[in-house]
N, CA, C and O of each residue as an XYZ file, in Angstrom:
424
protein
N     -86.228     39.899     88.297
C     -85.389     39.735     87.140
C     -83.996     40.081     87.421
O     -83.152     39.929     86.538
N     -83.657     40.571     88.671
C     -82.290     40.882     89.020
C     -81.628     39.692     89.671
O     -80.600     39.845     90.330
N     -82.180     38.535     89.507
C     -81.565     37.338     90.127
C     -80.122     37.057     89.570
O     -79.221     36.580     90.260
N     -80.003     37.396     88.276
C     -78.637     37.088     87.704
C     -78.060     38.441     87.347
O     -78.704     39.277     86.713
N     -76.802     38.631     87.784
C     -76.107     39.934     87.467
C     -75.912     40.177     86.061
O     -75.548     39.264     85.319
N     -76.143     41.415     85.618
C     -75.811     41.721     84.118
C     -74.373     41.447     83.777
O     -74.093     41.067     82.640
N     -73.422     41.620     84.711
C     -71.999     41.397     84.489
C     -71.825     39.927     84.230
O     -71.030     39.574     83.359
N     -72.525     39.023     84.935
C     -72.431     37.611     84.643
C     -72.965     37.203     83.333
O     -72.379     36.353     82.662
N     -74.076     37.784     82.928
C     -74.677     37.618     81.631
C     -73.691     38.021     80.525
O     -73.451     37.284     79.569
N     -73.139     39.214     80.701
C     -72.113     39.690     79.712
C     -70.908     38.776     79.616
O     -70.392     38.538     78.524
N     -70.458     38.264     80.741
C     -69.338     37.398     80.762
C     -69.640     36.045     80.013
O     -68.794     35.514     79.293
N     -70.886     35.522     80.224
C     -71.226     34.367     79.611
C     -71.315     34.563     78.049
O     -70.838     33.725     77.284
N     -71.943     35.701     77.611
C     -71.929     36.006     76.135
C     -70.550     36.090     75.627
O     -70.272     35.587     74.538
N     -69.619     36.726     76.385
C     -68.278     36.881     75.937
C     -67.557     35.528     75.670
O     -66.869     35.326     74.670
N     -67.780     34.610     76.672
C     -67.084     33.323     76.611
C     -67.715     32.544     75.409
O     -66.990     31.927     74.628
N     -69.038     32.578     75.273
C     -69.707     31.929     74.122
C     -69.205     32.501     72.772
O     -69.002     31.747     71.820
N     -69.004     33.852     72.693
C     -68.539     34.363     71.496
C     -67.143     33.900     71.139
O     -66.823     33.632     69.981
N     -66.282     33.811     72.225
C     -64.891     33.283     71.991
C     -65.005     31.858     71.449
O     -64.354     31.524     70.459
N     -65.819     31.017     72.081
C     -65.933     29.614     71.679
C     -66.446     29.444     70.263
O     -65.904     28.652     69.492
N     -67.490     30.184     69.917
C     -68.022     30.063     68.554
C     -67.081     30.652     67.498
O     -66.905     30.105     66.409
N     -66.478     31.801     67.873
C     -65.513     32.443     66.995
C     -64.313     31.496     66.680
O     -63.891     31.371     65.531
N     -63.789     30.846     67.730
C     -62.697     29.880     67.519
C     -63.039     28.792     66.514
O     -62.245     28.473     65.629
N     -64.201     28.242     66.659
C     -64.640     27.110     65.772
C     -64.978     27.612     64.331
O     -64.774     26.913     63.338
N     -65.463     28.761     64.284
C     -65.740     29.354     62.970
C     -64.478     29.600     62.155
O     -64.364     29.222     60.989
N     -63.543     30.251     62.827
C     -62.262     30.655     62.150
C     -61.452     29.403     61.788
O     -60.904     29.359     60.687
N     -61.347     28.395     62.643
C     -60.525     27.245     62.336
C     -61.145     26.350     61.296
O     -60.430     25.498     60.770
N     -62.388     26.464     60.959
C     -63.031     25.647     59.975
C     -63.190     26.325     58.624
O     -63.884     25.801     57.754
N     -62.579     27.446     58.436
C     -62.663     28.168     57.149
C     -61.613     27.528     56.176
O     -60.460     27.322     56.556
N     -62.005     27.243     55.019
C     -61.124     26.719     53.975
C     -60.142     27.785     53.537
O     -60.508     28.959     53.495
N     -58.926     27.431     53.214
C     -57.904     28.414     52.800
C     -58.337     29.297     51.654
O     -57.948     30.464     51.596
N     -59.131     28.775     50.744
C     -59.606     29.573     49.581
C     -60.482     30.801     50.051
O     -60.481     31.832     49.378
N     -61.167     30.698     51.110
C     -62.082     31.724     51.601
C     -61.402     32.702     52.538
O     -61.994     33.722     52.890
N     -60.156     32.417     52.960
C     -59.528     33.165     54.035
C     -59.276     34.644     53.524
O     -59.505     35.578     54.293
N     -58.859     34.849     52.381
C     -58.505     36.231     51.900
C     -59.781     37.070     51.729
O     -59.760     38.237     52.120
N     -60.858     36.573     51.187
C     -62.108     37.364     51.211
C     -62.659     37.714     52.565
O     -63.211     38.791     52.788
N     -62.494     36.778     53.454
C     -62.970     37.007     54.830
C     -62.066     38.020     55.562
O     -62.538     38.753     56.431
N     -60.795     38.059     55.218
C     -59.915     39.095     55.843
C     -60.307     40.432     55.313
O     -60.195     41.420     56.040
N     -60.772     40.532     54.057
C     -61.182     41.887     53.587
C     -62.400     42.327     54.288
O     -62.532     43.514     54.587
N     -63.337     41.415     54.581
C     -64.554     41.777     55.193
C     -64.260     42.220     56.692
O     -64.837     43.190     57.183
N     -63.383     41.502     57.353
C     -63.084     41.849     58.778
C     -62.312     43.207     58.793
O     -62.423     43.962     59.759
N     -61.560     43.503     57.760
C     -60.983     44.867     57.683
C     -62.080     45.948     57.534
O     -61.947     47.036     58.093
N     -63.110     45.666     56.819
C     -64.252     46.614     56.718
C     -64.906     46.778     58.092
O     -65.155     47.883     58.572
N     -65.167     45.627     58.691
C     -65.767     45.710     60.050
C     -64.914     46.536     61.011
O     -65.445     47.356     61.761
N     -63.658     46.336     60.993
C     -62.776     47.086     61.914
C     -62.775     48.612     61.561
O     -62.533     49.451     62.429
N     -63.045     48.944     60.291
C     -63.113     50.348     59.954
C     -64.424     50.935     60.561
O     -64.464     52.078     61.015
N     -65.474     50.107     60.544
C     -66.715     50.542     61.203
C     -66.540     50.783     62.707
O     -67.069     51.734     63.283
N     -65.732     49.829     63.340
C     -65.466     49.935     64.772
C     -64.636     51.224     64.974
O     -64.843     51.845     66.016
N     -63.773     51.671     64.148
C     -63.058     52.898     64.310
C     -64.078     54.057     64.368
O     -63.965     54.912     65.247
N     -65.069     54.107     63.456
C     -66.099     55.141     63.516
C     -66.820     55.150     64.818
O     -66.968     56.203     65.440
N     -67.273     54.012     65.248
C     -67.931     53.898     66.505
C     -67.142     54.342     67.670
O     -67.643     55.062     68.534
N     -65.860     53.912     67.718
C     -64.967     54.346     68.824
C     -64.752     55.835     68.841
O     -64.662     56.446     69.905
N     -64.667     56.453     67.607
C     -64.485     57.870     67.581
C     -65.723     58.597     68.156
O     -65.606     59.604     68.853
N     -66.879     58.059     67.843
C     -68.152     58.620     68.364
C     -68.213     58.443     69.847
O     -68.618     59.365     70.554
N     -67.841     57.333     70.336
C     -67.848     57.018     71.820
C     -66.888     57.918     72.485
O     -67.219     58.467     73.536
N     -65.702     58.121     71.950
C     -64.686     58.967     72.590
C     -65.146     60.429     72.614
O     -64.922     61.153     73.584
N     -65.791     60.840     71.523
C     -66.223     62.293     71.392
C     -67.409     62.578     72.259
O     -67.541     63.713     72.718
N     -68.270     61.652     72.518
C     -69.561     61.885     73.224
C     -69.474     61.651     74.751
O     -70.369     62.038     75.503
N     -68.397     61.024     75.174
C     -68.259     60.769     76.613
C     -67.815     61.935     77.344
O     -67.184     62.813     76.755
N     -68.102     62.027     78.641
C     -67.752     63.182     79.407
C     -66.613     62.937     80.429
O     -66.008     63.880     80.939
N     -66.357     61.718     80.695
C     -65.307     61.367     81.690
C     -63.879     61.176     80.977
O     -63.766     60.837     79.799
N     -62.960     61.400     81.715
C     -61.597     61.149     81.177
C     -61.274     59.674     80.908
O     -60.552     59.345     79.967
N     -61.816     58.810     81.742
C     -61.689     57.402     81.488
C     -62.289     56.973     80.177
O     -61.671     56.241     79.405
N     -63.557     57.454     79.916
C     -64.290     57.208     78.759
C     -63.448     57.726     77.467
O     -63.308     57.028     76.463
N     -62.949     58.926     77.598
C     -62.144     59.489     76.412
C     -60.892     58.627     76.202
O     -60.536     58.343     75.058
N     -60.245     58.222     77.235
C     -59.007     57.383     77.124
C     -59.383     56.084     76.487
O     -58.724     55.664     75.535
N     -60.482     55.378     76.994
C     -60.850     54.114     76.410
C     -61.293     54.216     74.958
O     -61.030     53.317     74.160
N     -61.972     55.320     74.612
C     -62.376     55.502     73.262
C     -61.171     55.698     72.327
O     -61.141     55.181     71.210
N     -60.121     56.506     72.845
C     -58.939     56.692     72.063
C     -58.165     55.438     71.888
O     -57.625     55.160     70.817
N     -58.108     54.650     72.984
C     -57.420     53.378     72.930
C     -58.113     52.420     71.924
O     -57.449     51.651     71.228
N     -59.499     52.487     71.864
C     -60.236     51.606     70.956
C     -59.965     52.036     69.517
O     -59.825     51.194     68.629
N     -59.891     53.356     69.287
C     -59.498     53.861     67.919
C     -58.160     53.371     67.509
O     -57.996     52.875     66.394
N     -57.206     53.491     68.363
C     -55.817     53.108     68.121
C     -55.740     51.544     67.805
O     -55.117     51.134     66.825
N     -56.330     50.791     68.587
C     -56.246     49.307     68.439
C     -57.018     48.882     67.172
O     -56.557     47.989     66.461
N     -58.142     49.476     66.883
C     -58.909     49.161     65.644
C     -58.045     49.591     64.422
O     -58.040     48.888     63.412
N     -57.319     50.731     64.501
C     -56.489     51.178     63.366
C     -55.341     50.196     63.122
O     -55.033     49.839     61.985
N     -54.731     49.781     64.203
C     -53.639     48.728     64.052
C     -54.288     47.453     63.425
O     -53.674     46.823     62.564
N     -55.488     47.082     63.840
C     -56.105     45.877     63.257
C     -56.409     46.032     61.748
O     -56.242     45.096     60.966
N     -56.866     47.262     61.362
C     -57.177     47.470     59.972
C     -55.882     47.433     59.096
O     -55.811     46.715     58.098
N     -54.867     48.236     59.514
C     -53.631     48.248     58.710
C     -52.956     46.995     58.694
O     -52.428     46.599     57.655
N     -52.920     46.266     59.856
C     -52.292     44.919     59.906
C     -53.068     43.944     59.036
O     -52.440     43.116     58.376
N     -54.362     43.991     58.995
C     -55.136     43.151     58.206
C     -54.927     43.336     56.681
O     -54.962     42.385     55.901
N     -54.708     44.609     56.308
C     -54.432     44.895     54.894
C     -53.047     44.361     54.517
O     -52.861     43.835     53.420
N     -52.105     44.490     55.402
C     -50.782     43.916     55.161
C     -50.768     42.427     54.963
O     -50.184     41.920     54.005
N     -51.439     41.696     55.908
C     -51.568     40.297     55.810
C     -52.390     39.847     54.491
O     -52.046     38.861     53.839
N     -53.428     40.595     54.174
C     -54.187     40.294     52.972
C     -53.256     40.440     51.778
O     -53.242     39.547     50.931
N     -52.499     41.485     51.662
C     -51.564     41.750     50.590
C     -50.609     40.640     50.411
O     -50.374     40.170     49.298
N     -50.000     40.172     51.607
C     -49.069     39.112     51.470
C     -49.604     37.810     51.038
O     -48.946     37.024     50.357
N     -50.915     37.570     51.479
C     -51.572     36.357     50.952
C     -51.863     36.359     49.514
O     -51.728     35.331     48.850
N     -52.278     37.530     48.974
C     -52.523     37.661     47.629
C     -51.281     37.532     46.784
O     -51.375     37.071     45.647
N     -50.090     37.925     47.294
C     -48.807     37.662     46.592
C     -48.504     36.284     46.399
O     -47.842     35.899     45.435
N     -49.003     35.452     47.359
C     -48.743     33.959     47.268
C     -49.424     33.344     46.056
O     -49.014     32.282     45.589
N     -50.500     34.024     45.522
C     -51.228     33.443     44.420
C     -50.668     33.882     43.070
O     -51.065     33.341     42.038
N     -49.727     34.878     43.056
C     -49.173     35.346     41.849
C     -48.229     34.273     41.242
O     -47.523     33.574     41.969
N     -48.235     34.162     39.892
C     -47.298     33.298     39.245
C     -45.876     33.831     39.287
O     -45.626     35.010     39.033
N     -44.951     32.938     39.615
C     -43.496     33.344     39.669
C     -42.919     33.301     38.299
O     -43.221     32.407     37.509
N     -42.035     34.326     37.992
C     -41.367     34.378     36.733
C     -40.326     33.262     36.649
O     -39.629     32.981     37.624
N     -40.226     32.632     35.485
C     -39.215     31.608     35.333
C     -37.842     32.293     34.991
O     -37.759     33.256     34.229
N     -36.833     31.742     35.587
C     -35.467     32.243     35.253
C     -35.043     31.778     33.933
O     -35.396     30.673     33.524
N     -34.218     32.653     33.165
C     -33.710     32.259     31.832
C     -32.747     31.129     31.994
O     -32.026     31.002     32.983
N     -32.771     30.299     30.956
C     -31.911     29.085     30.958
C     -30.442     29.469     30.905
O     -30.056     30.455     30.277
N     -29.635     28.664     31.582
C     -28.174     28.981     31.665
C     -27.511     28.631     30.407
O     -26.393     29.099     30.190
N     -28.103     27.817     29.508
C     -27.449     27.335     28.271
C     -27.310     28.424     27.285
O     -26.463     28.290     26.401
N     -28.046     29.495     27.329
C     -27.972     30.629     26.380
C     -26.797     31.544     26.752
O     -26.486     32.438     25.965
N     -26.152     31.384     27.856
C     -25.084     32.300     28.255
C     -23.837     32.068     27.353
O     -23.053     32.997     27.159
N     -23.655     30.915     26.834
C     -22.415     30.535     26.071
C     -22.486     31.086     24.722
O     -21.418     31.020     24.114
N     -23.435     31.598     24.113
C     -23.557     32.079     22.713
C     -23.240     33.496     22.549
O     -23.303     34.019     21.437
């Protein structure tokens, strides 16, 4: 069973995940983009919890560093995702009409 390296198997899975992810994301209709962003923010929050557990339970300095880096990058992803989602929701708000200039003369 050791004919194929586990590293090669992980690399193949990673490349396939990139390929499938690319096609899934680019085929999403614009109306579904905002709800999907909210879901990905929730998933990133779960990643933060997992990264904190991984950083806390590891014994090596490299493991602690990588766990801390994972927490920081996932936090940036969560907060950036919320900012993008808020900007997208503002695009759907109705804009106020400006008062007519003809009323200024009275």
